[in-house]
C-alpha positions, 0 to 999 in steps of 0.5 A: 500500500502507498503511504496515502492508502495506509493513512486512509486505511487507519481511518476507514477501519474506524467506520466499523464502529458504525457498521461499515466493514472495509477490506483492502486490496480486494480482488473483484473479478480480475480487478484489485481495488484499493478498498471495498465495503460490501454493504453497501457496495462501495469501492474507494480508489486512491490515485497517484499521478500515473492515473492522469496518463491517457492509457491509465485513464482508459483502464480506470474508466473500464474498471469503473464501468464494470464495477458500476454495472455490478452494483458498486459505487466508486469513489476516486481520490488523488493522493494529494486529496488524502495528504491535504484534505483527509477530513474532506475525503472521510466526509465524502466516504461517510456520505456515500456509505449513508446514501441510499444505494441505487436499485435498493428496494 
């Protein structure tokens, strides 16, 4: 894990107290996602500068499309977001965890 993933992981584990269990480096049908919470189906990706390259953008788009088609919501944050605005990242994660999941009855 990168230093930003490690930093975020320490805080994601705290969401367990609210009933949300995250796993790290999760394989989902050939993809390895940084973090996943299966209930609700939320994936978090922490991206470094290599994700701004066109080839990687296409790969990320394909991954996000697959995950979304399989019921996951995907949040992407830059490394700099975690380094410079960790509280903002955690707020957005919590909002996504609490938001009604599309397609839920």
